[in-house]
Each structure stands twice: as C-alpha cells, then as structure tokens.
N, C-alpha and C positions, 0 to 999 in steps of 0.2 A: 276345670282349668280355664283361666282367662286367656285373652289374646296375648298377653305378655309371655305366657308359657309357650305357646305355639310359635311365637316370633323367635324366642330364644332357641328353640330346637331348629328352626329353619336357618337361623344365623349360624349355629354351630355346624350344621350340614354344609352351608355355603363356605364357611372357613375351612373345613376339612377338604372340600372339593378344590378350593382355591390353592390350598397347600399341595395337594397331589399334582395339580397342573403345574405349579411353579417348580416343584422338585423334579418331576419328570422332564420338563423343558430344560432345566439346568443340567441334568444328567446327559440328555441327548445333545445339548449344545457343546458341552465340555468333553465329550468322548466320541470317538469314531465307532467303537464297539461297546455295547452294553450287554452284559450277561446276567440272567436271572434264573431262579429256580421255579419250576411249575409246581406249586404246592397244591395239595388237595384241601383247599380252604373249607369246603363244605364239610369234610370229615373232621378237620381241626376244630371247627366251631362246636362240634359235639362234646368237646371237653369243657365241662361247666366252669372250671377254674380259669380257663384262657379265653372262653368264647367272646366276652366283651372286648378284650384287648385285640383279639384277632379281627373281629368285625370292625373295630375302630380304625385299624391300620389299613383297611380296604385294599388288601394285597391284590386281589383279582382285578380291581379297577386300575390300580397303579401299574400293573404289568400290561394291561390292555392299552393304557395311555403310552407306555414306553414303546410298545410295538408299533402303534400307528404313528407316533411322532418320529420314531427312527426311520420309518419308511418315508414319511413326508420330508424329512431333512436329509435323506440320502445316507443315513447311518445304518449300521448293522445291529440288529437285536437278536441275541441267541438265547433260547429258552432251554434250560437243562431239565430233563425229566425228573419227576418226583421220586423215582426209585434210585437215582444216583446217590451213593453214600457220602454226600458232601460233608455232613457233620461227623461221621464216624471214620472217615479216611484221614490219615495223617498227611498234611500238606507238605511235610518234609520228606518222608520216605515212601509214602503210599500205602502203608500198612492199614488194614481196615479192622477195627475192633468189632466183635460180635454184637455187643449190646452197649448202648449209651443212653440211659434214661434221661428224660427231658430235664430233670432236676439237676443233673450234672452239667455245670456251666464251664468248668475248667477240667481238663484231663491230660494225663501224661501218656504219650505213645509208649507201649511196652517194648517196641522194637528199637527206636532211636532215642528214647527218653526225652524228647522235646515236649514241653508243656504248652498246651493249646487252650486258648479261649475258644469255646464252642462256636460262636458266631463268626469270629475272625477267621478261624480255620475253614469253616464252611464257605465263606466269601472267597478265600484263596482258591479252594477247590473248584468252585463254580466258575471263577474266572479262568483257571487253567483248563477246565473241560471245554468252556466256550471257545477259547483260543485254539485248542486242539481240534475242535470241530471245524473251525475256519481253515486251519492248516491242512488237515488230513481227511476231512469229509465227515458226514453226519453219523457214521457208525463208530463212535469212539467209546470204549469201555462198556459197550453193550447198553449204554444209557439211551433212553428215548429223547432225542434232541430235535428241536425245531429251529430253523434259522429264518429270520425275516429280514430281508434286505431289499433295497431299491435297486441295487446293481444286479446285472444278469450274471448267472453262474454257468 
C-alpha cells in the first residue's frame, strides 16, 4: 500500500475525531444536563454484523468526551447503567417487555398500545432516568448510575 492509502486512513480518523469533538462540544454548550447510556461496547463489537458500525461510532470515546467537557463547562453529565431497560421499557406507561430482539426497530406496548421507535423510546427513557437521578438521588430504578458534575452535591 502506498503513501496515499495511509494518508487517507489518517485523514478519515482525523475527520471522525473532529466530528466527535464538534458534536460533544455542541451538546455540552446547548444543554445544562446530558444523559447517556453506559454501553458494553467491547461486548457489542463481538457481533460480526454490527462490529464495524459500532467501532465507527466510537461510543466510548464520545461519552468520555461528554463527561470531561461537561465537567469543564460546569454542566452535568449523567451516565445510565447498561442494565437499565431503556429500549424495552415503554416511555409512556413504564411497562417492560420481556424480550425485544435487536432486529425489532418499532414495537407496540402491550399495556398502553403506544407504538415506539426503538431508539427514540430508549432516548426518552434515558433522559427520564437521568433527570430522576438528579431529582431523587443515584439509586433510581435499581440502575447503576453515575453523575459527573462540576457543582458540589
């Protein structure tokens, strides 16, 4: 492989890094509180179908940047534990389905009949859990939750 090939890999890596920095900075600048899920990225990469996409997203690096930039800017970053059922819990009524395969992108709550987009529903649940932690303390719903903040508690 010639120099052009190595340069293009470095350029792609730099572009990804730049994008992560810009996005994390934008989220921290525009919000007082940022909530994210602590995903088991190393385990997720073991899935051969998703490994490349998960690695490309750099989730671990992104959440690391959110945490340190929140601290630096005086914002609050709340990390929700990976076992919190963010995807399987209805953001409307709180019902938790037993099983929700990854291939299911849209599902209907058997309790309240609300139709959920898997990712939007998870985002709503992560935000609600993060805000509950800030309001009521770190032991909400039995989820392992971490709060990073520059203010004293």
